N, C-alpha and C positions, 0 to 999 in steps of 0.2 A: 561719477566718472566709471567706466568700464573697467577699472585697475589697470592701464596700460601704462607704462612707466617709460617709454621708448627704450631705444636699444635693441640690441640682437640678442634674445634672450632664446627663443625657437627650439631649446634642447641641446644647444651646442655647448653648453657650459663650461667653464676651465678646460682642463685636460680633455675631454671627449673629442674636442676639434682637433686637438695636438694628435689624438692617437688616430683618429681617421685621416688625416694628412698622412701619418708614418704609413698607414696601412693601403691607403692609394698609391705612396711614393713606393714602397715594396713591390705591389702589383705591377706597376710599371716597368720595375727592374727588371721582373720575371719575366714580363710579355717581350720586353727588349731582349732579353735571353734567348727566349725561345725563339721570337725572329731570327737572330743571328743563327742559332742552330737550323733552322728553315732554310734559309738563304744559302748557308755553307754545303746543304744535304744534295749529293746527287741522285736524280731520279732518272731512271731506265727504263723505256718503253718500247716494244716491239710491233712491227704490223707484218701481216703476210707471212707468216712462219718464221720471223727471224731474217725475214730479206731487208726490212729497214729497221733501223735501230737509231732512237733517238736518246742522246743524254743531256739533261738540263738541269741546271741549278735551281734550287727554292725560289731565288728572286729571278724567277722566268727568263733567265738567259739561255739560249741554248749553247752547248758545250761542242755537241756534236751529233752531226747525222750519217751514219754510216750504212752503204747499200751493197748489197751482194750485186756481183759482178750480172748474176743471171736475169736479175730484175729490170735492168737496163736495157729496156726494149725498144727503138726508136719508133716503131709502129703502133707502141702503145703507153705512150706519154702520161695519159692520164691514169692510168692504171697505178704508175710509180707516184704521180702527186696524190693520189687518194692514201696511198699508203704511209707516204711522209706525214700527211695532214691527220692520218689516222694517229699515228706514233707522236706526233706531239701534242695532240689533244689528250693521249692516254696520261703522258707526263703532266700536263696542268692539271688533270683531275687528280692525280697523284698528289700533287702540291696540295691542290685547295683541300684535299681529304687530310694530310697532315696537320694543313692551316686550323682546319675547323677542331681538331682535336688538341692542338697544343693552344690555340689561342681562341678558346671559347668565347662567344660576344662579339669579337672582332670584327670589322668589316671586310671579309674575305671575298677577294675576286676584284677588286677594284673596279 
């Protein structure tokens, strides 16, 4: 015979498995705390020299979009739309950057 005795030996004998499980649980708790911190953080971005400002939470909820009155031109709605998109995308990029810093190895960007 080749010496196989059955069971689960594979290097996880006794307390090693327990220690590994505790370490995994600790990492999961730390990631949960980091996720909570990110989700409650406000991210602010502006476009058009401050003409459009977006405030977004880390969970990607838009909290507010503020427009300077002079950016509202009925003859150039497309420019306003572009500024809003740029401002929102800047917030999203800030969130993704923080996630990569605080949650290394996690699936980022959903």
